[in-house]
N, C-alpha and C positions, 0 to 999 in steps of 0.2 A: 600650541601650534595653530589651534583653531582661531585662538584670540589674536595672534600674530597675522594669519592669513587676513582677517576681518579688518584688522589696522591698515595692512596694506592696501587691500581693496578700497577702503574709505579714502586713504591718503591718494590713491590713482583718481578715484571718482572726484575727489576736491581739485585736482589739478586740471582734469579733462572737461568737467561740466562747464565752468564758467566760461572757458574759452569757446567751446562750441555754442553755448547760447548767445554769447557775445556776438559771434561771427553772423548768427541768423538774425539777430533783432537789432545789433548795435548797442545794445544797452546791457549794462552790467545787472545780472540777475542776483536775487537773493541767494546766498550760500544757505544749502540744506542742513540742517543741525546734524550732529552726529547720530541722534537716536533715528532720525528719519533715514539717513544713509544705512545703517545697520538694519532697520526694518526691510529696505528694499534689497538689501543682499541675502537676508533669511527668507524674504519671500521667494527669490530666485532658487535658493538652495532647497527649499521645502515645497517646490513648486507642484501644484495639483492641476491637471488638465481637465476642464469641464468638458463633458461630452454627453451623448445620449444613448440609451441602449437600443436594441431592436424594436423595442414596444413604444419608444419617445419618451421614456421615464428619464429624468434629468439625474445624471450621476456624475461622480469627479473620481478620476484616477488617482490613487494615492501613490507616489514613488516609492516609499516605505513598504506598503502592502504588496507592490507589485515585485520589489527586490526580495522580500521574505517568500513569497510562493514561488518566484523562480529558483531562489536557493533550495526551497524544499523539494522542488521539482527534481534538482539535480541529486539531492540526498536520497529521494525515492529511487531514482535510477541506479545510483551507487549500489542499493540494496540487492538489486538483481546481478548487476556486474559492477564490482568484482565480489559483492558480499554474498549472494546465494551461490553463486558459482565456485567460490572457494569452499564455503561451507558444505555443500553437496559432493564437490569434487574430491575433497579431502577424506570423506567417508565411505567411497568406493573403493574397489581394488585398483591397483596400479594400471591394469590393463583396459579399464574403463574411465580412466579419469578425464581423458579428452571429450569422450562423448558425452559425459555427465555435464561438463562445463559448457559443452556446445549446446545443450538445451537452452540454458538461461541466455547465452549471447546471441543464439538464432532467433529466440522470442523478442529480443530486444529490436530486431530488424522486422521481423514478421508482424507482429502486432501494430508497430508504427505505421506500416502501408495499411493494414486494414482499418485501423482507427482513421486516417486520411479519408479513405474511400467511403466507409458507411459505419464504422465502429462508434464514432462520436455522435452520428446522428441518431442511431438506434439507443444510445445510452442516454443521451442530454438533450435531444430535440422535443419539443411538445408532441406529444402523441396520445395514446391511451395508457390504461394503468400498468401495462406490462412492458411496452418498447415505444421509442420515439419513431417519428415520422422520418422517412428518407426525403420528404419534400424540403426538409430544412437542413442545413449544414451539410449535405453530400458534397463530398470531396471539399469539406470546409468552406463551402461557399457561405459567406457572410460571417465567418469567424475571423475577427481581425482586432484592432485597437480598440474599438467600442467595447465596454462592459455589457454583461448581461445581468441585469439586477436580479433576476430570479436565481441566480448563484452567489454573485459577488458584484457589488456596484463600485468597487473601488479597484478592480483590476481589469485590464483588458481581457476579452473572452478567449484570446489567443493564450494568455497565460493559464486561465483555468483549464482549457482544453489540455495544454501541455502537462500540467500538474495531475489531472485524471488518467492522462495516457500511461504515465508511469505506473500506476495502478493496475491498469489493464496488461501491462508487460509481466509483472511480478507474479500476478495471481496464477495464470497457467504454469509458469516456471515452478511454482511450489509443488504442482501435481507430480511433476517428474521425478521427484524424490521417491515415488512409490513404485515405478517401473523401471528405475535405474539398472542398467547392465543387462536388460533382455528385450528391449523394444526396437523394432526397425526404426531408422531415422525417417524413411519415406512415411510410415505409418504414424510416426510423431508429428510430423509437419501438417498432414492431412488431419490427424485427430485434433491438433491445437487450432487449426482454422476454423473446424467444425465446433469446437466446444466454446471457443471464444464468441462465435456468432450466436450460438443457440443458448449458452448458459450465462456467461459473463455480461455481455451486452445488455440484453434483458434485465438480469438481476440488478445491475448497476442502476438502471433507469427506474426499476421498482422501489430501490431504497432512496436514491439521489436524485432521480430525473424529475422533470417538470411534468407533475401529474401522477407520478408514480404511487403505486399501490401502498408502500410503505412510507413514504416521504412525510415524517411528521411535521416538517418545516412548511411544507406546500399543500397542507389539506389531504394527505393520504387518507384513504378509507380504514387503513389498520395503521395508525402512527406508531412505528416502531423506531427506537433510538438506535442509530448506527453512526457514531461519529467519523469513523475512518475505515470501516471495512470488516468487522466481525462476520456478518452474514455475506457480504458480498464478496470478499476475498477469502477469508480463511475457512468458514464452514463450505463454501462452494468448491475450493480446491481440496480440503481435507476429506471430504465425504467423496469427491470425485477420485482421489487417490486410493482410497478404499476399494472403490469399485473396480479401479485399474488393477490393483493388486489381486482381487479374486478373480477377473476375468482372464488376465494373462497368466495366472499361476505362479508358482514358486520358481525361483532360480534354481538352476541345476546344481545338485548337492545341498540345498537348504532343507533343514537346518542342521544336517548330519555333519557337514563340513563346516568349519570356521571361515567366516567372510569378514575379517576384521578391517577397519578402515586403513588405508594405505598410508595417510599422511594426517594424523590429528591436528598437527600445527597448523596446516592449511585451514582445517576446519575451525579452528580457534581464531584464526584470523578473520575469517569469514563472518563468524559471530559477533566479533567485536564490530566488525563493519556494520552488521545489521541492526546492532544497538545504536550506534551512532546515526546511521540513516533513518532509523524509525522515528527519530524526532521531527524529520521532514513529514513522515507519514502521518503523525498524528497531530503534532503542533502545525504543521504545515495545513491541516484540514480545517483550521480555523478561518482560513482564506484571507487573513489580515495579520498585522504585527501587533495585535492588541492584547488585552488580558486574557482572552480565551486561548490563544496561543500559548501564553505562560503557564496557564493552569493545566492544558494538555500534556505540555512539556514536563511539568512536575509529575503528574500522575503517570505517566509513561516511565519516567525513570524510576521512581519509587516501586512502582509494580514489577518492575523488571527485576529489582534488587531482592525484592521478597520472593518472587518465583525462582531465581536461583539459588536462593538460600533454601526454599522449601523443598526443591528437588535435591539439592545435595544432602540435607538433613533426613529425607525419606530414603535416599540411597544408601546412606551412612547406617540408618538403623536396619534395613532389611538386608544389605550386602556388606555390611562391616566396614566399608571403606567408601568416601565420597571421590567420584573421578572427575578429572578435569572435563572431560566431555559431557559428563552428566551435568556439571555447573552451566556448561555453554548451552547444553539443551533446556535447561531451566531458563536462562535468560530469553531464550526465544519463545518458549511458552509463555512467559510472563508478558513479553511484547504483544503476543497473538491475543492474549486475553483482555488486555488492556484497550486494545484497537478499539472496539466499539464504546467502550465507556469513558474515554480519555477525556473527552469535552463535557462530561456530565457529573462526574464524581470527585470527591475531595481526596486528598492525600490518603489520610487514614482508610478510607474505603478502597483506594488503589492497592493499599497493602494487603488487604483482605483478599481482593481478587487475585493479586499476583500470588499470594500464598496457596490459595485453593488451586490455582493454575499448575504451580510447581508440583505440588503433591498429586494431583490427580492426573495430570499428563505424564508423570513418570509412572503411575501404576498402569495407565492404558498401554505404554510402551513395554513395560517390564511383565505385566502380568496378563492384561486382555490379549495381547498380540499373540502370546504364547498358547493362551487357554483356546482361543479360536483358531489358530493355525495359520494365519494368512502371512505372506511374506510382504510387507511394506517395507522396501528395502531401507529407505532412510527415515521413516516413521513419520511421513507426511500427515497421516490420518490422526496418529496418537498425538502430535503436538498441534497441528491446525485445526483439524475436525473436532477434537475435543476441547482444546483450549478456546477456539472461537466460539463453541456452544456454550462453555462455562462463563465466557466474558459477555456474550450477548444476553444471556438469562441473568447474570448478576448486574447487569446494567439496569434492568427492570426493578431490582432490589435498591440500589444505592443511588440511582439518578437524583440529583439535587437541584432544586431552584435556586439555592443560595450559591452554586457553583456556576450555573448557566441559566441566568434569568429569562430566557427564551422559553425555558420548559415550566417555569414556576406557576404552581396552580393547576398545570394542565398533564404533563407527562412525567411528573415526579415518581420517585420509586414506591410501589405498592402493589397490590394484587391486579389491579386494572392494567397498570403498565406492563408487569410480568407475564399477563396474559397477551397483551400485543406482542412482547417480544418473544414469547413462545409460538405465536402463529408465523412471525417472519422467520424463526429458526426452523420450523417444520417445514415450511414453504421451501426454504433454501435446501434443505435435506433432500426433499422429494425432487425438487426440479434439478439440483446436481446428480443425484444418484441415477435418477431415471433416465435422463438426458445422456449421461456419460455412459452408461450401460448399452443404450441403442447406438451411440455414435461407435463404440467399440465394436460393437457386433457388424455394423455396417463396413467399417474400414476392415476387420478381419476377413469379411466375405469378399472383399474386392481384391485388396493388395496384401493381406496377412499382416498380423500384429507384430509377431515375435520372430527373432532371428533363428536361423538353424541352430542345432546343437552344437555343430563343429564350431560355428562362428561364435556362439555365446562361450564356448569354452577357450576359444582363442582370444576372445575380447573383441569389443565393439569399437574400439580406437583404430584398430587394423581393419577389421572388417566392413565398418560403417564410414570410416572417413580416411583409411589409407595412411594413418599416421601413428606415431608412438610418442608417449609423453617424455619417456626416459631411454635415451639412445646411449646406453653404457654398456 
């Protein structure tokens, strides 16, 4: 088909070009050769627009890179809705399914508005080592078609901004799994505004932002490797989830009363969407359609497969049967753990990381949770907090310059890099844990965190939103 289109274009050009030139000059011009015509057509099809970034550096937009990152942005947004919404929604009781899905959908709107006003500025504008300055990009001023070579010289900064927004949306949504079925919606909204502002935006700047403390690619003082969000997304949300579970307390009747998922099928559909969407999450973080995107894609897929098998086998050995929901949970654990490592490790290393995540996240959910007695409703800490920590630390073990030449001879796996990873992990734990505790206490003292017992018994769908999922 492509060859046919090229032939038709060449034929049309052959008919039109001589006539137009003859009218202008009155002389018959030389007919271009077939090779010249094909070259002209291909140059249009593969057009790159020369431009300059905000610092005057010459850059050139790649249509292919831009298309891939925009596609990845859509895939990451799909991870929140419908992916996470279905995954979490199916795991709660039927009286709370709408309120649980509302968390993900509401954050798609709320965080987007915060991002426009000041979120992108705090995360990616030049500033100090902790957060960006509102003097840059406030209300997205200056964020347009021109690339920012600090992050990517081949895509518009607006595309980069949109891609990073999708990360900012899903991260707080992950926390909601810990307090599902018992937090007031008003408290949820205020908590998420404060948490995004105090925890996510600064941490994103520290790891990925211009001048950030841990930004290995931009001369950070502690160069920690985090390709797509092990610290920024998963440790921050997972640790915050644990604090939320501890501060809010257990659900009424937990653990004496069984609180089984009302629709495992919904959760399985959500888990499958997460796996697909995660390719945008990790491979999209290459910010181009080149070899690093392929490498991150491969590492992501095989780590996820290994984690699913690791969780299933551990459950099979310890419980006698591998469950379908366990397999799906293992998939998510593998996706979490490979996120920081995806752009730095080989496929064999990804298999090791995935297997470790599957086994240890299963033990955290099945053993650690019961030993400590906290009620993390949907195991956000066991999967994201533990999985993110495992992945971030093992990145410091397996990172390879043969996979990513940018770290060759500088930040490859070894004790030095493992120490850098540990510092980033520790900082993320402390910032997320302490800030979340303070925010929760402030919200509780002002508007209250938890619904009344009668409302919790009736269900949050009716009491918080006036709706029921199933009207039979």
